[in-house]
N, C-alpha and C positions, 0 to 999 in steps of 0.2 A: 694670723690676721693683722696686718699692720692696725697701730693703733686710730687712724683718719678714717680707715676703712674702717673696723667698727660702730665707731659715730656714726658714719653717714649708715652702717646699716643698721643700727641700733634709732637712731632717728629718720631716715627716709623711708624705712621699709615700711610702715605704720602710717605716715605721713600718705606714701601712693596711696597706703590699700583704703583710705578715707576719698578719695577720686577726686577729680581737682571742679567739683560742686562748690567746693569750699572758698577755690578762685573769684566767685563772686560774690561769697558772704558778707553782710553789711560790715563786719569786722575786719576788715581790711579797706575800710573806707575813713577808720574810727581811727585817730593820731592821739597819743596825750595829748594834745594842747586844747581838744575836743573831749574826749573823752577821760572823764579823772575818776571815775567810780567802779568800782570791780560789780558785773554782773551780782542782781541779787542773790543767783541762788546758782549752784555748780553747774559750770557749764566749761565742759572738757570742750568742744568743738570750738566755742570761742577763743579755746587757751592753742589747741593747736594750729585756726589759723592766724591768730596771730603768732606762731612761732616760724610757721611755712612761708608769712609775708616776709618776716626776718630773714630766713634763710634762701627766698627769693629776690635778696636783695631792695626789701624796702626799708622805710626807716626805721634805724633800730634806738628809738626812744621810749624808756619806760614805759611799761603800759598796766596799770590795775587788773589784777588775776582773778577767777573765784572756780579753782578745779578740785577734783575729788577723786578717788582712787584707793589703791589696796599701796602700802610700805612695801618694795621690796628687795631695800637696802639701806644700811644704815652706817652711820661713822660713827663706832662704839663711844668713842671719845672726844669730847667738846675741844673745840680751839680756840687759843685768844687769835685775836686779830687787831689790829689798831682801834675799829671800834667794839672793842672788847668779847666776850666767851660765844662762841656758835659754834650750833647741833646743826649735825647733814643727815640727810635721807631724803632718799628717792623715791618718788611714790608714781608710780604705772598707772599713764589716763589714757591711754587707747593699746591698741595691740602695737606689741613693739615701741611703745614711745614711754618714756621715760623722765621725770624732770628733777633736778635737786632739789630741794627745798632747803632752806638755808633761815633758822631761827638764831634769834639775837638771845642767848638767855638772861642777859644783863636786864634785859627790859619786858621780860613776858614773867605771868606767873604762874611758872611751871616745876613741876619736882627736880630734885638733880636729875641730869641725863643722863641716859636715854633715857626719855618719859613715853618714846616712841619703837615698837615693836616691828622686824618682816612680819607681816601680814596682816599687820590692821588697816583699819579703814577709817579713812583718812578724808577731813575737806580742810582747804586751805585758801584763805585771802591776803592778798601781797602784790608787790610791785615784779611783775617777770623784766627781767633783762639779756641784754642779747648781745654780748661782745663777737662773739664768734659760735662756730659749734659746738667748740669744747668748751668755750666760757658760755654760759647762760644758767639761767634757775630763776628761783622766786624766792626774794625776802622779803624784810619790814613786812614779817608776819608775824609781827607783834600786835599794842592797841595803839604804839606812839605816830606821831609827826613827827615832819621836822619841815626846816625852809626847804630842802628838796624831794621832799614827798607827804600828799595830806590823804593816803589814806590808809584808815586803821584796819588793821592785819590781826586774821590768827589762827591758830589752826586747831581742827577740834578730830581727835584720837578714838573712836569708837562711841560717840556721841558727849566726850568730856572735850570741856572746849578750855584752850589755850590762850590768854591774851597778851 
């Protein structure tokens, strides 16, 4: 299976399974300029609605999300980028839908990477970015904010919160 077909099946199948009722969800009406807080509790339907809006050609402005689910994959080694050390893992948020979580390890109060394991239950608050079908994820999962992002994030793993 070609990579693009794999990603379409990974993300698209789950979106179709949720039905078209999400298309009329209030989440579609929210834009990052007017919606600058994450939902107060885990809201995977809100996340999937935002993801679907982006995939359907909606505005690509980054948005706050609060999602939860099961860890399905981990990058066992941290990677250094121009903004520091990062750990990566994927969380299943709906049937056939998983999303990449980017943890800024320099900013978080957490043990050495990896501090998450496959099968762990997690709750994540952060910034959802969508550059393309293959380049999307949730970052700013730490307590810090900056000139480009004003919503503090965190990751809770099996009840233990890392900021």
